[in-house]
Structure formats: structure tokens, C-alpha cells
N, C-alpha and C positions, 0 to 999 in steps of 0.2 A: 331301033328300039333297044334300050338297055336290058339285057337278060340278067335276071337275078340268079344266083347260084341255086342248084337243085336242093342243097341242104336247107335253104331258107324255107322253101315250100314244105319240105318234110318236117321242119321244126314247127311250122304253124299247125300241121296236122297232129303232131305230138302234143302240142299245147292244148289243142281242142280235146284230145283224148284224156289228158290229165285233168283238165278243167271239168269235163263231164263226170269224172268220178270223184272229184274232191269238193265241188260246189254243191253237191246234192247228198242227202242222207242216204246211207246204205239201205239196201232192201233184202228181204228174205223172200225167195220164191220157192216153188215146189215143182218136182218132176212128176209127170203123169205117165206111168207105165200102163200097159193094157193086157198083160199076160195073166189074166184072171178069169175065172169061170163065169162070174156074174158081173160083167162090166156094166157099171151104171151108164145111163144114156148121157150124151153130151149135155143136154139141158140140165140134167140132175147134177152133173159135175160142176157146171157153171153156178148153179144155185148153192152148192156146197162151198165153193170158193168164195162167192160173194158173201155168204153168211159168216164166213171166217175172215173176211176182209183181206184175202190173199190177192195181191195185185200183179204178181209175176208168175208165169208158168212156163215150163219147158215141155214140148212134145218131142217124141223120138222120131216122128215122121211129119207129114203134112196132111193129116186126115181131113178130108173135106167137111165131114159132118161136125168135127170138133171146131174147125176154123169158122164155120157158119154160126155155131153156137156162141162163139166168143164175140160175134159182131155187136157193136154198140154197147160193150161192157166196160171199155177202157182198160181191161186187163191186158198187160203187156205179154205178148206171146213170142217165145222162141220156137221156131220150127226146125225140123231136122231133115237133112239129106242122109239117107241110110247108107251104110257101108257098101251095100250092093249097087247103089246108084253112082258111086264115085267114079268108077272106071269110065263109064259112058260120058259123064259130065266133064271129067278131066280131059278126055280125048276130043270131044266135040263141043265147041262153043255153042252150036245150035241147040244141043241137048240141054245145056245150062240155061239158055234163053227160054226154052220151052218149059223147063222146070220152074223158073222164076215166074213166068207169065201164068202158069197154071196154079202154082201153090202160094204165091205171094201177091203179085199185081192184081190177081182176080179178087182179092179179099180186102186189100187196103183201099181206102182208109177206115172202112167200117170195122174191120178187125185190126187191132193195134199190134201188127207184127213188127218187132223191133230187132230181131236177131235171127241168124240162120247158123245152126251148128252143122258143119259139114262132116258127117260121120261121127263115130263115137269110139274113142280110144283106138284109132286106126293103126298106129304104129305097133301096138301090141296085140290087137284083136284081129286085124286084117293087114298084116305087113306086106302082102303081095300088091296092095294098091298104094302103099306109101310113096313110091316113086312119082305117082301122078297126083298126089294130094294137093300140092301147091298149085298145080295147074287147075284143079277143080275149084279151089278157092278163088283163083283169079277169074276163071270163067263165070262163076256165080256173081262175083263183084261186077264184072263188066256188064252182065245182064241187068243187074240192078241199076247201073249207071244209065243204060239204055232206057230203062223205065223211070228214070229220075227218082229212084228210091234209095240211092246209095248213102244218103245222109240220114235217112230214117232207120235203115236196116243195116246192122253190122254183121260181118261174116267172120267166123273163126271155126276152130275144130277142137273138141274136148280131148284132153290128153290125160293119160293115167300117170300116177306117181311112179309107175314102173319104169318110165323113161329116164328117171333120175335114180341110178342104182344105189347111191349112198347119200340120202337126203339129210343125214345128220353127221356132223354139225352143219346147219344150213349154209354157213359162209363158205364151205368147201364143196357144196353140191354142184354137180355138172350134169348135163344131159349125156346119155350114153353115147360114146363116140360113134357107134354104128349108125346113129340117127342124126349126126351133126349136120349133114348136108340138107336133109329134109327139114329139120328144125330151123336151121338158118333161113331157108327159103320162107318158111312159115312166119318167122319173126319179122323178116323184111316186109312181108305182106301186111302183117298187123301194124307195123310202124307206118307204112305208106298210106294205109287206109284209116288210120286212127281207131283201130279196133282193139280188142282185148284178148289176153291169153286165157283160154278156158282150161280149167284144171279140175279133175275128179280126185278129191282128197278125202280119204277115209281113215280117220284115227282108229276106228274099230280094227281094221286090218293092220295098221301100224302097231297096235298094241298086241294083237293076237299072234303076230308073226315075229315079235321081237324077243321071244323066249325069256320074258321077265325083265328085260333091260329097263323098260319104262313102267312106272307105276300106273295102275288103272285110273287113279285120280287125275293124272296128267292128261290122259285121253279124254276124260269127261269134263274138262275145264274146272276141276275142283282145285282149291288152293292147296299148294304143297308146303310142307314145313321147310324152314330155311335150309336144313341139311339135305333135303331132297330136290331142291329147285334145280331146273335144267338151265345150264348156262353154256352158250357157245364159247369155247375156250379161245377162239381167235378174235372175236369181236367183244366178248364179255357181255353180250346182250342176253337178257333173261327171257326165257320163253315160258309163259304161264300155261300154255296148252300145246299139245301136239299139233292141233289145227294150225296155229300160228306158225309153228316151225315148218310145217309142210308148205304153207304159202310162201314163206320166206325162202325155202329151198328153191322154189320156182323162180323167184326174183334173182337169187344169186346165180342160178343156172343160166338165166338169160344174160346176166351181167358177164358171165364167163365167155359169152359169144359177142360181147360188146353191144348189148342192147339194154337200155334202161328205161324206166318209167312207162313201160307197157303194162297197163293195169291187169292184175289177175282177177278173174271172176271164177268162183268155185261153182262149177256146173253140177256137181254131185257131192253130197256128203250126208251122213246119217248114221243110224245105229239100229241093228235088228232087235226086235223085241222078243224073239224066241229062236231057239236053235236045237240042234241035236244034243245028245248026252255029252259030246266032246266039245260043245260050243258054250262053255259055262259063262262067258261074258255077254252072251246074247240074252238079255232079260228085259222085261218090261221096265223095271226100275232104271236100268242103265240107259235104255232108249229114251225114257222120259227125261232123265237127267241130262243126257247129252244134248238132245234137241232143245230143251228149255234153256240150257246154258249157252248153246250155240246162238239162239235167237238173241239172247241178251248180249253176247259178245259181238255179233255182227252189227246190231243196232246201236252200239255205242259209238259208231261212226269213225273208228280208227282203223289204221292198217296194222300190219305185223311190225315187229320191232325195227326192221331195217327200212320200212316204208310207212311210217306212222300217219302220213297225211293221205294215203290212198286207201279208202274203205274197202272192205272185202265183201262185195255183193255175192250172195250165196243162194243156191237152190238146194233145198232139202230133198233127199231121196228117201221116201217118195210119198205120194198121196195115199195110194191103196196098197194093201198086202197083195202080192201077186202069187196066188196059190198054184199056178201052172208052171212056174219057173223050175228048171231042173237044178241039180247040184245039192249042196248041203241044205239042211232044213232052214237055216238062217236066211237063205236066198228068198224064201217065200214070205219073210216077215219083216220087211223094211218099212212098211207103210205106217202112216199115222192114223188111217181110217180103215175100217172094214168096208166091203162093197155096199153094205146096207147103211153106210154113212155114220155109223156109231164109232166113237173114238177108240182106238186101241188102248190109249192111256190119256189121262187128262193133261194135255200139254200146257205147261204154265211156266212162268218166269220165276227164278229164285231171286230174292232180294229186290223185288220191284219197289218203285218209289211210291209208297202209299200216300204220302203227302201230296204229291203231284196229282195222283188220281183223284183224291178227295177234292182238291181245289177245282178240278174240272167237272165236278158233279157226277163222277163215275162211282157206281156202287162197288164197294170193296168186299171181297169174299175171303174167308179164312180157310186155308187148306193145309194139308200135311206137306211138309218139305219132302222133296224127292229123295233126299239122302238120310231121312230120319231113321233112328234105330227102332226096329219093330217092337221091342219090349217097351220102349217109352211110348210108342203109339198105342199099345194096348192099355197102358196106364192112363193115357190121355183120353182114349175113347171111353173107358170105364168111368172116369171122372165126369166127362161131359154128359154122358147118358145118365149118370147117377146124381152126384152132388151138384153138378152144373145144370141139371134139369133140362137138358136139350131134349127135343122130341125125336127119339130114335126109332119110332115105329116103322118108318119107311125102310129101315135096314133089316127088318125081320125077313126070314125066308118067305118067298112068294110075293114080297112087297116090291114097289118100283125101284128102290135103291139097293136091293140086296146084291145084285150083280153089278160089277164084278165082285165076287166074294173074297176080297183081300183086305188086309188091315189098313192099308193106306187109303183106299177108297172109302171105307167105312169111317175111318177117323176124320177124313176130310168133311164128310157130310155132317158128322156130329159136331166137330169143331165149329163149322160155319153156322149151324143152327144156334149154338150157344152164343157165338160172337154177334150174330145179327140181333139177338134178343137182349143181350147184356151190354153192348158197347156204349149205349147211351147213358148207362149208369156206372161206367168204369171198367166193364169187361174188356179184356185184351185178347189178342190173337198171339199166344206164345206157347202154352202147353209144354213147359219145360224145354223150350227151344226147338220143338218139333213142328211148329206151325209158321205159316207166312201168309201175309195178305197179298191178294192179286186182284187187279181190276177186271180180269177176264172171268166171265160166268163159267163155272166148272160143271154146270148142268149138262146132262146128256139125255139122249132120246126119251127114256122112260123116267128119268129122275130129275125133278126140279129142285134145285137148292133153295133154301130160304134166302130171300132177298132178290132172287131172279125175277125178271119181268114176266117170266113164264110160270112162276110158282103159283099154285092154287091151293096150297095147304094140304093137298093129298098126294102130291107126287105123281099126278096122272100124266098121260101122254101129251106131248106138245111138240111144235116144230123144232128143228135143230137150232141151237143158239150159237151166237158168235164166239166160237172157241178157236179163233185163229191166232197167229203170231201177234204179240203185243209189243209196243215200243217201250223201252225203259227210260226214254228221255222225253223231255217236254211234250206238250200237246196232249191230244187224246191218246192214252196209252193203248187203246185197242186198235188204233188205225195204223195200217201200213200204206201210207200214201207217198209213193216214191215215183218220180218221173226223171228220166235222164234227158236233160235239156240239150238239144243240139244247137250248135252255133252256126246257122246256115250261111251267114255272110262270109265269115272267116273260112269255113269249110269250102265254100264255092271258090273263093280266092285261091286257097291252097291247091285244090284239085286242078283248077285251070292252070296254075303255075306248073304243076307237075306235067301236064300235057304239053306245055310249051317248051319245057326245059329238055 
């Protein structure tokens, strides 16, 4: 029998990996931490996710109650091997087999488990287990093969940006030499199995630790003036956001070890909505701006400047504020929702395609822009509630839409009431450039916006509305319908060849 070279089989797996991330629209997922006092029940969490049309989630462990709750939902689940479990799994293949049988095989196909994150930032958070990390990945993968789940479930390990000491300019970024052996083993595993590089990338920390080198707008995906644009001096590639630069730093670092086209998936990113007196960048406005612009950026389906054809699938950190976390005040305030399922801020997209939404029969709402000037918002609110004749009774103290008592929230309600009543006779959503239309219902638990399917004219209580991430490109702008299609025939062929060679 003629034996094909090993590189041929590896090439097929690489092609599968690239196709899986280029032939499908990018997705936005969310991390679910559990370090909070009043943790909602698994069924309530699933209800919240479905109401927001969030289709990808990451767990930090493999909690049985959570995995059972996700059964028959089609939500794609990433489960986690904790850092404490890695030593045992890395040393004993039987432990890996037991872990996979208990935490994965026992739940699929009812629960749609598609990835396993082995540890979290192991090289920096638990360096004592780093020497055995590659062995743990291999043992988990072999256990998946034995269960015939290796093509459905991918295995990787989330890495911190800290393993790249100098991420800018991206083109010169490399992994820390002290971790080269471990990282090389990891990348070889990812290449052989057609998996992806998991990266935790936080522009918030990139901005707050840079001592003013980078402007805040760069971290928040805001457009920079020509004189402030960030350009890699070696490649002359322009970076419109720190997020893109961080992802590209990972690609160039892999390239420095002679690995290419291994897709980067951002397993954590986000922005805190509150912090201590010395954490001035941690504000609700910045958190709303970052996550809204992040969603828009990811769902435009493009990669970073050096890899424009590989979308950046991303998980937002995180679903809930975790009030029991230690450390700075900001550590408790990364969530998009409070445990009672009310929104920390009305997450929306800037610059959404209103025409597309209207053509699809979706109600358009008019809300204040995340970066609007407060003085202009005051003027807009006063005009809407006065000359514009918007019904602002619900904004009075004690009424359903009074809280949160801030100018952006109040202006959004007033702007929308005016827009819904006047758009048929020429009324617009502009308000001196401080307003934007969105297809996402901005209503929240006690406050029903005019035009909402839950509105009853009084702003009374109603079930939570679909306030999840929305797509800025074609189709239903409220839907996040993403599936990573596996290529079973080619994958089976490639894996068989690897065993034979």
C-alpha cells in the first residue's frame, strides 16, 4: 500500500479548521461565571439566554445541573476542565476518559457540547501544571476519539495576553521564551486536531496599563482621527481597535513558531461597568460602548488585518455581575445582567442598518447613542418631552421607567416615544446627532418602550424581552444563528491517515 506523507493528512485537518471558521458567520457567545450571591437557577439562565437569542455559552466547569438545563436547546456549550483537574488528567489517561464520559458523553447529543477548555490561563495562573498541559489536552482528545466525539467536540486551552510580553506592534509579537516548549506542544496539538487557539483579550487592561500610550477611543472601537490612527510600522497595516491588534499579536506569535492559519477564538473579552475611585475607565457608558461595538465588529464577519478571511468568534465576559469576586471593585462588575435578570445597561449596536431591519418587518426603536454628549442629551430630552410632545410620564420618580435615573436612559425613552408617534409623518431619529435606530427592543423589566410588543401604554410589568446581541448584517438583525459545520468525511479521512502514518 502506498503511504501518503504525514504532512498531507495534517494539511487536510488544517483545511477543515480554516473552512470551519471561514464558511460560517462569526458568533458572539457569553461566559457564565458563578461567583455571585444570588445565582439564578439553571432553568432561569437558559430562559434568559433564549430570550436574548444567545446561542453560544462557555462554562468554567462541567456543572451537571447546567448541562441538563441546556438539553434540547441547541445552544452550543463550551465546558471547562478546571486548573485543579489538569494534573490528574495529564498524568492518567484513565482520568481523562472518566472526565469525558461523565461530563461530555453522558449529555450529548441532547446537550450540544462543542468544545472543551482545558484550564484557564494555565501558564500565568497555574504555572506549576504547565509542563503537563499538553499531555492533558492529548488525553482528553483521545478520550473523545474513544467516544467517537472528536469531530463534534474541539479541545483547546484559553491563554492570557500576558504570554505575549510585547504585543505591539503585532508584527513583532512573540510568545514569552520561557513558555516556548509548552506553547509549541500546544500549537502542534491544535494543528493536528483541527482545533483553535483560545485567547483571553481585554482591551480594558491594555488601555489601563499602557500609561496613556493608547487613546481610550482605540480601546472602545471608536473611530480615530487620521493623526491618531494606530499603524504597525513594519507591515503598515492599520489597526482600528486594540481588540484587532491583540488578536493579530496572537497570529504573529504563532507565526514566529512556524504555525499559521490556526484560528483564534477570543474566549474572554469585555469591559467593567463600575470600579473603585482609581478605576475611572470602568463606567457603564464605556462598558455599553465597548460591548455594543464589539458585537458589531465581530458580526461583520472579518478577521484582523493580517488574517482578514478568518472571523473572530468571541465570548463576552460575562453574563452576570459576580459580587463575590475578590480584588478591585471592577472585578465584581463585568456582567451584562444583574442576578434578577435586569440589564446593567441597554446593550445596543451603534450604526445598525435600519433599512435592513425595516425590510425584514422588524420594529425600529430610537435610542440615545452610547457616546452622545450629556448636555446635548439634556437638550434632546427637554425638546422631546416638550415641543416634541412625547409622553414622558413614565420617567417621573416612582414610575416604571424612572430607574436607572440617568440622562441616557431617560433620553432613550423620550426619543423613542416621539419617534414611534411621529415617524409616519416625517419624524426622524436624530436629535442633533445624539440618537440612533436599533432593531433591538430596549425595554427592560419594568419599563416597556413605545412600539414594544410588551407595551401596554402604562409601562407596567412584563416578561423580559429579547435584548440579546444583534447582527448588523443581512437577515433578521436580532438573531444570532451560528453553527460551526463539521466536515465528517474529510475529517475521518485525515484522522485515519494520521493513525496510519
